[in-house]
Structure formats: structure tokens, C-alpha cells
C-alpha positions as CSV (number, residue, x, y, z in Angstrom):
1,X,0.0,0.0,0.0
2,X,1.4,3.3,-1.1
3,X,2.2,5.8,1.7
4,X,-0.1,8.8,1.8
5,X,1.3,12.0,0.7
6,X,1.6,14.8,3.2
7,X,0.8,18.4,2.9
8,X,1.5,21.4,5.1
9,X,-1.3,23.7,6.1
10,X,-0.9,27.2,7.5
11,X,-2.5,27.5,10.9
12,X,-3.2,31.2,10.3
13,X,-4.8,31.3,6.8
14,X,-5.4,27.6,6.0
15,X,-3.3,27.7,2.8
16,X,-1.9,24.3,1.7
17,X,1.7,23.8,0.7
18,X,3.4,20.8,-0.8
19,X,6.5,21.2,1.3
20,X,7.5,22.9,4.6
21,X,8.9,26.4,4.7
22,X,9.5,28.9,7.5
23,X,7.1,31.4,6.1
24,X,3.7,31.0,4.6
25,X,3.8,32.3,1.0
26,X,0.1,33.4,1.1
27,X,-0.3,35.3,4.4
28,X,3.4,35.9,5.2
29,X,3.2,34.5,8.8
30,X,6.2,32.7,10.2
31,X,6.4,29.2,11.7
32,X,2.7,28.5,11.1
33,X,2.9,25.5,8.7
34,X,1.9,22.2,10.2
35,X,2.0,18.7,8.7
36,X,-1.3,17.2,7.7
37,X,-2.9,14.6,5.5
38,X,-4.8,15.6,2.3
39,X,-8.4,14.4,2.5
40,X,-9.1,12.3,-0.5
41,X,-11.8,9.9,-1.3
42,X,-9.5,7.0,-0.6
43,X,-8.6,8.1,2.9
44,X,-12.2,8.8,3.7
45,X,-13.2,5.3,2.5
46,X,-10.4,3.6,4.5
47,X,-11.5,5.4,7.7
48,X,-14.7,3.4,7.9
49,X,-14.8,0.2,9.9
50,X,-16.5,-2.8,8.3
51,X,-19.6,-4.0,10.2
52,X,-20.1,-0.8,12.1
53,X,-20.3,2.3,9.9
54,X,-23.5,2.8,7.9
55,X,-24.4,5.0,5.0
56,X,-25.0,8.6,6.0
57,X,-28.3,10.2,5.1
58,X,-30.3,13.3,5.8
59,X,-33.2,12.9,8.4
60,X,-35.8,15.2,9.8
61,X,-35.4,15.9,13.5
62,X,-38.8,14.3,14.2
63,X,-37.5,11.0,12.7
64,X,-34.6,10.9,15.2
65,X,-35.4,8.9,18.4
66,X,-35.6,11.1,21.6
67,X,-34.7,8.3,24.0
68,X,-32.2,9.4,26.6
69,X,-28.6,8.1,26.5
70,X,-27.9,4.9,28.5
71,X,-25.6,5.4,31.4
72,X,-23.1,2.9,32.6
73,X,-22.2,3.4,36.3
74,X,-18.5,3.1,37.0
75,X,-19.2,2.1,40.7
76,X,-16.9,5.0,41.7
77,X,-19.2,7.7,43.1
78,X,-17.1,10.8,42.6
79,X,-16.1,9.8,39.0
80,X,-19.8,9.2,38.1
81,X,-20.5,12.7,39.5
82,X,-18.0,14.5,37.2
83,X,-19.1,12.3,34.2
84,X,-22.7,13.3,34.7
85,X,-24.0,10.0,36.1
86,X,-21.8,7.4,34.4
87,X,-20.3,6.5,31.1
88,X,-22.2,6.9,27.8
89,X,-21.5,4.3,25.1
90,X,-19.6,5.9,22.2
91,X,-18.4,8.8,24.4
92,X,-14.8,10.0,24.4
93,X,-13.4,11.2,27.8
94,X,-10.0,13.1,27.9
95,X,-8.3,13.0,31.3
96,X,-5.4,15.4,31.9
97,X,-3.2,16.0,34.9
98,X,0.4,16.3,36.2
99,X,2.7,13.3,36.3
100,X,2.0,11.0,39.3
101,X,-1.4,12.6,40.1
102,X,-3.3,9.4,39.6
103,X,-4.6,9.3,36.0
104,X,-3.5,5.7,35.3
105,X,-4.6,4.6,38.8
106,X,-8.2,5.8,38.5
107,X,-8.5,4.4,35.0
108,X,-7.2,1.0,36.0
109,X,-9.7,1.0,38.9
110,X,-12.5,2.0,36.5
111,X,-11.6,-0.7,34.0
112,X,-11.4,-3.3,36.8
113,X,-14.8,-2.3,38.1
114,X,-16.4,-2.5,34.7
115,X,-14.6,-5.6,33.3
116,X,-17.0,-8.0,35.0
117,X,-19.9,-6.7,33.0
118,X,-18.4,-5.5,29.8
119,X,-15.3,-6.2,27.6
120,X,-12.5,-3.8,28.4
121,X,-9.2,-3.1,26.6
122,X,-6.4,-1.2,28.3
123,X,-3.8,0.1,25.8
124,X,-0.6,1.5,27.3
125,X,2.1,3.2,25.3
126,X,4.3,4.2,28.3
127,X,4.4,1.1,30.5
128,X,5.0,-2.6,29.9
129,X,2.3,-5.2,30.5
130,X,4.2,-6.4,33.6
131,X,4.0,-2.9,35.1
132,X,0.3,-2.6,34.6
133,X,-0.2,-6.1,36.1
134,X,1.9,-5.2,39.1
135,X,-0.1,-2.0,39.7
136,X,-3.4,-4.0,39.6
137,X,-1.9,-6.5,42.0
138,X,-0.7,-3.7,44.3
139,X,-4.1,-2.1,44.4
140,X,-5.9,-5.5,45.1
141,X,-8.0,-5.1,41.9
142,X,-10.1,-7.9,40.4
143,X,-8.5,-7.7,37.0
144,X,-8.9,-11.2,35.6
145,X,-11.1,-10.0,32.7
146,X,-9.0,-7.0,31.6
147,X,-7.3,-7.2,28.2
148,X,-4.0,-5.5,27.9
149,X,-2.1,-4.2,24.8
150,X,1.2,-2.5,24.5
151,X,1.2,-0.5,21.3
152,X,1.9,3.0,20.1
153,X,0.9,2.9,16.4
154,X,-2.8,4.0,16.1
155,X,-3.4,1.8,13.0
156,X,-2.2,-1.3,14.9
157,X,-4.3,-0.3,17.9
158,X,-7.5,0.1,15.8
159,X,-6.8,-3.2,14.1
160,X,-6.6,-5.1,17.4
161,X,-9.6,-3.3,18.7
162,X,-11.6,-4.1,15.6
163,X,-11.0,-7.8,16.2
164,X,-11.5,-7.7,20.0
165,X,-14.6,-5.4,19.8
166,X,-14.2,-3.9,23.3
167,X,-17.0,-1.9,24.9
168,X,-14.5,0.1,26.9
169,X,-11.1,1.2,25.8
170,X,-8.3,3.2,27.5
171,X,-5.5,4.9,25.7
172,X,-2.6,5.8,28.0
173,X,-1.4,8.2,26.8
174,X,-2.1,10.1,23.6
175,X,1.3,11.7,23.6
176,X,2.9,8.3,22.8
177,X,0.6,7.4,20.0
178,X,1.6,8.0,16.4
179,X,0.2,7.4,12.9
180,X,2.2,5.9,10.0
181,X,0.7,8.5,7.7
182,X,2.8,11.3,9.1
183,X,6.6,11.5,9.3
184,X,6.8,13.7,12.4
185,X,7.8,12.3,15.8
186,X,5.2,11.1,18.4
187,X,3.9,13.8,20.7
188,X,3.9,16.5,18.0
189,X,0.9,18.6,17.2
190,X,0.1,16.8,13.9
191,X,0.6,13.3,15.4
192,X,-1.7,14.0,18.4
193,X,-4.4,15.6,16.3
194,X,-4.5,12.9,13.6
195,X,-4.2,10.0,16.1
196,X,-6.9,11.4,18.3
197,X,-9.1,11.9,15.2
198,X,-8.8,8.2,14.3
199,X,-9.5,7.1,17.8
200,X,-12.6,9.3,18.1
201,X,-13.9,8.2,14.8
202,X,-13.5,4.5,15.9
203,X,-15.3,5.2,19.2
204,X,-18.3,6.9,17.5
205,X,-18.6,4.3,14.7
206,X,-18.3,1.3,17.0
207,X,-20.2,2.8,20.0
208,X,-17.1,2.2,22.3
209,X,-16.6,4.2,25.4
210,X,-13.1,5.6,25.2
211,X,-10.8,7.1,27.8
212,X,-7.8,9.1,26.6
213,X,-5.0,10.2,28.9
214,X,-3.3,13.5,28.1
215,X,-0.2,15.1,29.7
216,X,-0.2,18.7,30.8
217,X,2.3,21.5,30.3
218,X,4.0,23.6,33.0
219,X,1.1,26.0,32.8
220,X,-1.3,23.3,33.6
221,X,-3.0,23.0,30.2
222,X,-3.2,19.9,28.1
223,X,-0.1,19.4,26.0
224,X,-0.6,19.4,22.2
225,X,-3.3,21.3,20.3
226,X,-6.3,22.8,22.0
227,X,-8.3,21.3,19.2
228,X,-8.0,18.0,21.1
229,X,-10.4,19.4,23.7
230,X,-12.9,20.2,21.0
231,X,-12.8,16.7,19.5
232,X,-13.8,14.8,22.7
233,X,-17.1,14.8,24.6
234,X,-15.7,15.2,28.1
235,X,-12.6,16.8,29.5
236,X,-11.5,16.0,33.1
237,X,-8.6,17.7,34.9
238,X,-6.8,16.3,37.9
239,X,-5.9,19.0,40.4
240,X,-3.7,18.8,43.6
241,X,-0.2,18.2,44.5
242,X,1.1,14.6,43.8
243,X,2.7,14.7,47.3
244,X,-0.6,15.4,49.1
245,X,-3.3,12.9,50.0
246,X,-6.3,14.5,48.3
247,X,-7.0,14.8,44.6
248,X,-9.6,16.9,42.9
249,X,-11.1,15.9,39.5
250,X,-12.9,18.8,37.7
251,X,-15.1,18.5,34.6
252,X,-14.4,21.5,32.4
253,X,-16.4,20.2,29.4
254,X,-19.1,17.6,29.3
255,X,-21.6,17.0,26.5
256,X,-23.5,14.6,28.6
257,X,-23.7,16.4,31.9
258,X,-23.0,19.6,33.9
259,X,-19.6,21.3,33.6
260,X,-17.5,22.5,36.6
261,X,-18.5,19.4,38.6
262,X,-15.9,18.5,41.2
263,X,-15.0,15.0,42.4
264,X,-12.8,14.6,45.5
265,X,-10.6,11.5,46.0
266,X,-8.1,10.4,48.7
267,X,-5.0,8.6,47.6
268,X,-4.5,5.4,49.7
269,X,-2.5,2.2,49.4
270,X,-5.4,0.7,47.5
271,X,-5.7,3.5,45.0
272,X,-8.0,6.5,44.9
273,X,-11.0,6.4,47.2
274,X,-14.0,8.8,46.9
275,X,-14.5,11.3,49.7
276,X,-18.1,11.3,50.7
277,X,-18.0,14.6,52.7
278,X,-15.5,16.9,51.0
279,X,-16.5,20.0,53.0
280,X,-14.9,18.5,56.1
281,X,-11.4,18.3,54.5
282,X,-11.4,22.0,53.5
283,X,-12.3,23.3,57.0
284,X,-9.5,24.0,59.5
285,X,-11.8,24.2,62.5
286,X,-9.5,26.4,64.6
287,X,-9.8,25.7,68.3
288,X,-10.1,29.5,68.9
289,X,-11.1,32.2,66.4
290,X,-8.2,33.7,64.5
291,X,-8.1,37.0,62.6
292,X,-8.3,36.8,58.8
293,X,-10.3,33.5,58.5
294,X,-13.9,32.9,57.5
295,X,-15.9,30.1,56.0
296,X,-17.8,30.6,52.8
297,X,-20.2,28.3,50.8
298,X,-19.2,28.0,47.2
299,X,-20.9,25.9,44.5
300,X,-19.0,23.4,42.3
301,X,-21.4,22.1,39.6
302,X,-24.4,20.8,41.5
303,X,-22.7,20.5,44.9
304,X,-22.5,23.2,47.6
305,X,-19.1,23.1,49.2
306,X,-17.8,24.7,52.4
307,X,-14.3,26.2,52.1
308,X,-12.1,28.4,54.3
309,X,-10.9,31.7,53.0
310,X,-7.8,33.2,54.7
311,X,-6.4,36.7,54.3
312,X,-3.3,38.3,55.7
313,X,-3.0,42.1,55.6
314,X,0.4,43.5,56.6
315,X,2.2,46.9,56.2
316,X,4.1,47.1,53.0
317,X,7.6,48.3,52.7
318,X,7.6,48.4,48.9
319,X,6.7,51.1,46.5
320,X,3.9,48.9,45.1
321,X,2.1,46.8,47.7
322,X,1.7,43.2,46.8
323,X,-1.7,41.6,46.0
324,X,-1.3,37.8,46.0
325,X,-4.2,35.3,45.7
326,X,-4.1,31.5,45.7
327,X,-7.3,29.9,44.6
328,X,-9.0,33.2,43.6
329,X,-8.7,35.8,40.8
330,X,-6.2,38.5,41.6
331,X,-8.1,41.2,39.7
332,X,-11.2,40.5,41.8
333,X,-9.2,41.2,45.0
334,X,-8.0,44.6,43.6
335,X,-11.5,45.5,42.7
336,X,-12.8,44.7,46.2
337,X,-10.1,46.6,47.9
338,X,-11.0,49.7,45.8
339,X,-14.7,49.2,46.8
340,X,-13.6,49.2,50.5
341,X,-11.7,52.4,50.0
342,X,-14.4,54.2,48.0
343,X,-17.6,53.2,49.9
344,X,-16.3,52.3,53.4
345,X,-13.3,54.7,53.8
346,X,-10.8,51.9,54.6
347,X,-7.6,52.6,52.7
348,X,-5.4,49.5,52.1
349,X,-3.1,51.1,49.5
350,X,-0.1,50.8,51.7
351,X,-0.8,47.2,52.8
352,X,0.3,43.9,51.4
353,X,-2.7,41.6,51.0
354,X,-2.4,37.8,50.7
355,X,-5.5,35.6,50.1
356,X,-5.6,31.8,50.2
357,X,-8.3,29.2,49.8
358,X,-7.6,26.3,52.0
359,X,-7.3,22.8,50.5
360,X,-6.2,23.8,47.0
361,X,-9.8,24.6,45.8
362,X,-10.1,27.2,43.0
363,X,-13.1,29.5,43.6
364,X,-14.1,31.3,40.5
365,X,-17.6,32.5,41.3
366,X,-18.4,36.0,42.6
367,X,-20.1,34.5,45.7
368,X,-16.7,34.7,47.4
369,X,-16.7,38.5,47.5
370,X,-18.2,38.9,51.0
371,X,-15.9,36.2,52.4
372,X,-12.8,37.8,50.9
373,X,-13.8,41.3,52.1
374,X,-14.5,40.1,55.7
375,X,-11.3,38.1,55.9
376,X,-9.2,41.0,54.7
377,X,-10.9,43.4,57.1
378,X,-10.6,40.9,60.0
379,X,-6.9,40.6,59.4
380,X,-6.4,44.4,58.9
381,X,-8.2,45.2,62.2
382,X,-6.8,42.1,64.0
383,X,-10.3,41.1,65.0
384,X,-11.3,37.5,64.8
385,X,-14.7,36.4,63.5
386,X,-16.6,33.7,65.3
387,X,-16.1,30.1,64.2
388,X,-19.8,29.5,63.7
389,X,-20.3,32.2,60.9
390,X,-20.5,31.5,57.2
391,X,-21.1,34.0,54.4
392,X,-21.6,34.3,50.6
393,X,-22.6,37.1,48.3
394,X,-21.4,39.3,45.4
395,X,-20.2,42.9,45.9
396,X,-20.8,45.4,43.1
397,X,-18.8,48.5,42.3
398,X,-21.5,50.7,43.7
399,X,-21.1,49.1,47.1
400,X,-24.3,47.0,46.9
401,X,-24.4,43.3,47.8
402,X,-26.0,41.2,45.1
403,X,-27.6,37.8,45.4
404,X,-26.1,34.6,44.2
405,X,-27.8,31.5,42.8
406,X,-29.0,28.6,45.0
407,X,-28.9,30.5,48.3
408,X,-31.2,28.0,50.1
409,X,-29.0,25.0,49.2
410,X,-25.9,26.8,50.5
411,X,-27.6,27.6,53.8
412,X,-28.7,24.0,54.3
413,X,-25.2,22.7,53.6
414,X,-23.8,25.1,56.2
415,X,-26.5,24.1,58.7
416,X,-25.6,20.4,58.3
417,X,-22.1,21.1,59.4
418,X,-23.2,22.9,62.6
419,X,-22.9,26.6,61.6
420,X,-25.3,28.8,63.6
421,X,-25.0,32.2,61.8
422,X,-25.0,33.3,58.2
423,X,-24.3,36.6,56.5
424,X,-26.0,36.6,53.2
425,X,-27.4,39.2,50.6
426,X,-30.9,40.5,51.4
427,X,-32.3,39.1,48.2
428,X,-31.2,35.6,49.2
429,X,-33.1,35.8,52.5
430,X,-35.4,32.7,52.8
431,X,-39.1,33.2,52.9
432,X,-41.3,32.3,55.9
433,X,-42.7,29.3,54.0
434,X,-39.2,27.9,53.5
435,X,-38.4,28.4,57.2
436,X,-41.5,26.5,58.3
437,X,-40.7,23.3,56.3
438,X,-37.0,23.2,57.0
439,X,-35.8,22.4,60.5
440,X,-32.2,23.1,59.6
441,X,-32.9,26.7,58.7
442,X,-34.9,27.2,61.9
443,X,-31.8,26.5,64.0
444,X,-29.6,29.1,62.1
445,X,-29.6,32.9,62.6
446,X,-29.6,34.4,59.2
447,X,-28.5,38.1,58.8
448,X,-29.2,39.9,55.6
449,X,-27.1,42.8,54.3
450,X,-27.6,45.0,51.3
451,X,-24.6,47.4,51.4
452,X,-20.9,47.1,52.2
453,X,-21.1,49.4,55.2
454,X,-23.7,47.0,56.8
455,X,-21.2,44.1,56.2
456,X,-18.4,46.1,57.8
457,X,-20.5,47.2,60.8
458,X,-21.2,43.5,61.5
459,X,-17.5,42.8,61.5
460,X,-17.0,45.6,64.1
461,X,-19.6,44.1,66.4
462,X,-17.6,40.9,66.5
């Protein structure tokens, strides 16, 4: 079989070239030519898999069945949460994370849990079969029905998969896979893109659930082209330090469920174990109240989560005071400090402000504004807030405190953990009917505020 000819396509203008050059002759951009495969009728015909692909045709939307997708539970509660309830046949899931974070471990546990009811194939391009078997033995997994394959050529992988007909397949990892139709080295942009395209096409045509492992760069994003995230159905990111016990799995894209869902795992000797009560691990529970610390109720996907926000305000000896945030947006901190100065008369222009969210959680919603403001003011005045207080709410530039979604669910989550007082926006105040049918809310003192000065006066009382 003759080798397919290659072409070089400009990533800026899309112009095709027969050979590589440093500058695109059409648009004049430098270093934008990438290797690709010309789409001909022969390549399109060879991309179909016999016995699975049917003839395409145009259908009216009323002719398409409206039955909901079938979910396959992985028997790992936190993974099912971020997947949207379980695996969908024919779906492609991309898992990214730092080396040693637990990507291969969680996938081997998933394959072992599903191998008793469905045929599973684990393809590894980084480890030998002995290494995978040793890991399964070390984790005490029932892996008798798992099929293993060590291969890096995508054409060979698809040929084996076409014969084995697995219902679940794992590719570990996409950076080691290459296609014979390209001359570039494995791990390059063209190799990753073309190999992933063939794997996704196979998964869709054969209705195979596919997991793809992807490495991340130093900046924390997936290595390779960003188009890889657009080709798959679900993108999961592993967060956390490999040296710490807890791991966070976040869904940043999901065509079959909600995005920004968060799964919490604990690394043990027998692999990753789901954490049933993640709020407990993010709370320090100081024996005595300390300045600069307060608990807020954030929302990750469909789950309310209690996290501790800490702030340290200290006199600056630099020309430009430092504004450092860990787990929050730095520009949001600068805006809130300006609101404090303009509407409350509290100048912090000569103070260094450090903000940290305990546990490595990233809080991106604006509901953290009141918690950040109270923590910074508590540290600045050296006044500790009570340990039984929680807060949430958004602060506007005019000094108003805006409501946030799902206020009742946040209050119930705080009441379950024993918090007795809550500082919330006035628009999030529960109605009397909600009080009467909820015993948890009856036991909590809820204080509503509508302006920043009301929030700060409450801090002065404590």
C-alpha cells in the first residue's frame, strides 16, 4: 500500500503547501505550517470500519429517536458525578493532569470495576504489560477479565480493537501514539491531532466508550493542540499536589452532563478512594477564632461546598504593595479593595494583601466577595470572627451586595455542618414558608445585608 502524501497547512490562513517552509507564501506569517494529510476519497473510504459504519443520510429531527442516553455506572461515586451520572456508550473522555497525580490509577480502577460486565481493553504506550499487572496487584483489583495491549501505532491499535470489539477502551497516553501516515515524531501537534481523530472516529462508529490520557504543560493546560479538547465529549482535569493525599477531579467540558462538577478523592494504598464529605477536609476548624479566617459556601457544579478563606494584611515596605491570591482571581481582589476604600473609607493602598483558599480549591464565582472582604478586614483590624459564621454574596462596584444562585442550598449545607449564623445578601433571605418546612434553617440565625457598610459594621460588632 502506497504511503499517503503529506501536505503542510498554514494555521493562520489555511493555505496548503506541498513542502514545509518557514514562512507562509500566502499570508506571510512565520512558523505556522503544520504537517497534515490531504483528505481524498481513498482516505475517507479507508477510515470506515467494516460491520459498524453505515451510510449517511439526511433525516428530519422528528425522525430521530428522543430516548435518553444509556448510562453505565463506574461504581466510583465521585467519578460518576463528574461524568454526569456514568459512562455513555460511544463517548470520548479526555483526562489530563500532572505526572503522578493518579490518572492511570483511577482508569485502571475503573476498568477493573467494569470488566466483569463489559469487555474492556487497556492500551498502554508508556508502560509494559508487567508494570500494569503489578499495579493492579498492588491495588488489590479484580483484573482477571482486563485485556492489555502495549502498542503506540494507532493503526495497529485500531486493528486489534476491531478484532477484540471492546465496549470500553483506555489509551494511556495520547502523547505516545503516532500514525504511520505522518513523518513527524510522536507527541507533535500533527501526530496527536490525527491519532486522536482516528480514535474518536472509531469510538463513534463502534459505540465504544473511550478514555484518553493527556499530559499537561508547566502552565497546567493539556499538551498538544487545543483542538484536542474540542474533539472529545468530556474533559476532566486532575488538580492537587502529587505529594498530598487528596486529589480533585474537575469537569471543564461535558456534553452529557454539567460542567464544573468536582470530584474529591483520597490517595490510599489501594488507589483513589471517593471522599463522601469533601467539605470536612477544606475546613481547618481552629480551636479558637483567629483573625483573617472565615468560612464561605461555594458551589461546584451541582454541589454546595464549604471552604475556608484566609487573608493576611500587613504593612508594605515596597513602593507597590503586593496583591497575592491562591485559589482566587487576583483582579477580583484589587476591585474589592477599591470598593472598600471608596464606599467604606478603609484605605489599604499601603498594605500587602495575601489571600488563600484552604485545600487547593479554586473559587471562580463571585459569591466569594463577602468572604474575601470580611477576611481582609478581619486581618487588617486584627479582629477574629466567630467560628460559627458563614457567608456568601457578590459585591458590586456601587457598594451593593448582590444575590447569588442557590442560596437555600448553600444555607442547608452550612447548617448540616453545625454553623449557627450566616451573613447573606438581602435578596437571598429565605421566605417564611421555607423556614417552616426546613428544620435546619430554623436553627440558624440568618443576617441579611444589602450594602458594604452593613457588612463592615457587622465585623465591628464581633
